[in-house]
N, C-alpha and C positions, 0 to 999 in steps of 0.2 A: 160103474165099477168103483170099488174103493181104491183110492190112490194112497199108498203108504206114505208118500212124501207130503201129502196134504196136511198142513199144520193148523188149518182153520179149526175153530171150535166146533163140535158136533151140534147139529140142530136139535137132536132129541136124544133120549136115553137109548132108543133102539139103534139109532145110527152109531152111537158111541160103542155099543156092544159089538156091532158088526166090524168095526175097525180093528186091524191087528195091532198088537202092542208094539211099540217102537223101543228098541234097546239101544242105549247110548254107550259108546266105548268108554272104558275106564281102565286105570292101571291094574295090572294083575296083582293079586294078593301076594304079600311077602312070603318067601319060602320059610318053612319052619326051621328055627335055629339060626336064621341069618340075622346079622346085626348091621344096622346102618352105620356107614362111615361118617365119622365127625371129626372135627379138628381137635387139636390138642386142648386139653382143659385150661381154662384161664388161670393165669398166675394169681396167687393171693395178693392182696393189697400190700402186705409188707415186702414182698419180693419186687413189686412194680416200683416201689419208692426207691429201691437201691439200683443205681445206674453205675456202669463201670466208669472209672476215672481215666481220663486221657493220659497216654504215656508221657506226654510232655510236661503234664502237671506234676507227675511223680518226679521226673528228673529235676524240674525247677524247684521242688521242695527240698532237694538234698543241698545242704550248704557246701560251698567250695572248700576243698581241703587246703590247709595252710601249708606252704612250702617247708620242706624239711632239709636240714643240712646233711650233706653226704659225709660219711666217715671214711677213714682209711680203708676199712673192710669193704665198703661199697665200691670204692675206686678200684680196689683189687679185683673184684668180681667183674667189673665192666672191661677189663683189659682183654685183648684177644686171646682165645684159647690156644691157637697155634702160634708159637714163638720161633722165629728164625734165629739160630745161633749167630752170634756176632762174627764168628769166623766165616760162615757161609755168606753173610752180607758183604764181607770184605772181598770174597771171591767174585761176587756179582759186581761190585764196584770196580774191580779190575777189568771186567768186560765193558762196563759203561765208559771207562776211560778210552777204550779202543774203538768205540762207535764212531767218534769223529774221524779217526784215520780210515775207517771203512767207507764212510760217506764221501770222503775226499779222493777216493780212488778214481783213476781215469778210464778204466776199462772194466768189463764184466769179469774178465779173468783175474784181474787184480783184486776185485771185490771178493770173489770166492776165496782166493788165497789168504786174504786179510781175515776173512771170517773164520777160516780153519785155524789160523794161527791165534786169533783172539780166543776162541773156544778152548784150545789146547792150553793156553796160558791161564785162563780162568779156572779150569778144572784140574790143573796139574796132571794132565794126561800124557801118556808116552806118545801117542799119535792120534791124529784126526784125519778122517777121510770123508769128503763130500761127494756123493754120487747124484747124478741126474737120472731121474726115473723116466724112461721113455715108455709110456703106457702102450702106445701103438705097436712098437716093436717087441715089447715085453723084455726089455733089458735095462740094465743100469750101467752108467758110464762115469768113471772117475773124472771130475772136473776140478777138484782142488784137494790138496793134501798138505799136512804139516807133520813133520817128525823125521825120523831116519829113513833113508832109502825111499823117499817119496817121488823123486823124479821119474823113476821107472813105472810108477803107478798111473801117472797122468795119461788119460786117454784110453786106459784099459777098459774093456767091455765084458760084462758077465750076464748070462741069461738069468732072469728073475726066478725061474723054477729051479735052476741048478745051484744058485747062490743061496746058501743057508741064511745068511743075515738078511738080505733083502726080502727073501720069501717069507721069513718069519715076521718082519715088520709089516709087510703088505697083507699077510693073512690075518694077523691080530689087529691091524689098524691102529697100532700104537707102539710104544717103546718096548725093547726087549733087552735082556741081560743074560750073558752066559758066563758062569764062573770058570776060571782056568786055574787048575792046580799045577802050576809049574810047566807042564807041557801042553802045547796047543792041540785040541782034539782034531782028529782027522777030517771031521765033517765041516770044519770051518774053512773059509777060503784061504788059498795059498798066500794072498797078498798080505795077510796078517802076520805071517811068519817073519817077514822082514822087519817088523817092529819089535820082535822079541817079546810078544805078549806073554805075561806070566800070572796075571791076576783076574782080569775080567775083559769082556768084550761087550760094549753097550751100543745101541743104535736107537735112533729116534727119527720119526718121519717129519718132513716139512710139508705142511698142507696149504693148499691154496684152492678155494672154491670147492671144498670137499674132496679134493684129489691130492694124492701124494705126488709132488713134483720133485722131491729130493729126499735123500737119506743121509743123515749125519752119523758116521760110524766113529766110535771112540775106543781107544785101546788103553787099558790099565789106568782108568780114572782114579784119582786119589780117593780113598775110602771116605774121607770127611766131605767130599764134594758129590758123592753119588746121588744124594737126595735132591740136588739142584740141577741135574743134568738137563731135564726137561725145560726148566725155566731158562737156563743159559741158552740152550739151542733155540728156544722160542724168541729170545731177544735178537737173534740174527736172522730170523725168519724173513723179515721184510727185505733186507738187502739181497738175500739169497734168491727170493722170488723175483725181484726186479732184474737180477742179473741173468736169470734163466728164462725171462719172458720171450726172448727171440727163439728159444729152443722148444718152448711149450706151445702146442697148437691152441688156436682160439677156442674159448668155451662156448 
């Protein structure tokens, strides 16, 4: 029998005719219209010769600029855009002179009273009240006051939801101002009527570790000092927080 796998040469022409033809596998013919993928065309010789210049070489090629002299106009432009009036700086200086007396106080109660008196003097206010905010109980307690009829206020407690000033400060997370046109509005706390408020009621929080631990309430701040109320109260923040530490729960 003829073996199709036999690769030996045929012995005769007759034997060659009897063997079946062996077909070898080959790649299929390309489809009509198909194009063989090829890489991008080579760049022309002129483009190959041009190579990008390193960035540091470009920077090094720029000569250093010569120093120029500043004129009066340049110096005027470099001054701070926000300028504090001299009168406001003088009021802040008044408070700075009281910081030594505050730090030399022998008790927490004396520290708080001196802070209230110093803020009132620096801002030319009719009265200042410092409240301790008890977050656990949801109330504010008067711990210091400076001004007329302040002795009756010490130790008084108010609910934060019922007290307009404290609720406004805690809700907004910042200072608040209420303008008074002669007569005190009914929604304001009764404690403010003893001060004889006739112009404004301002209040700002004293923050510690992201929590309001105290509220400074100011009655009839002088108009020229209203813009520095937050700054002045911020300057007594540290002694107030230290004095209230025994009353504030651990964080």
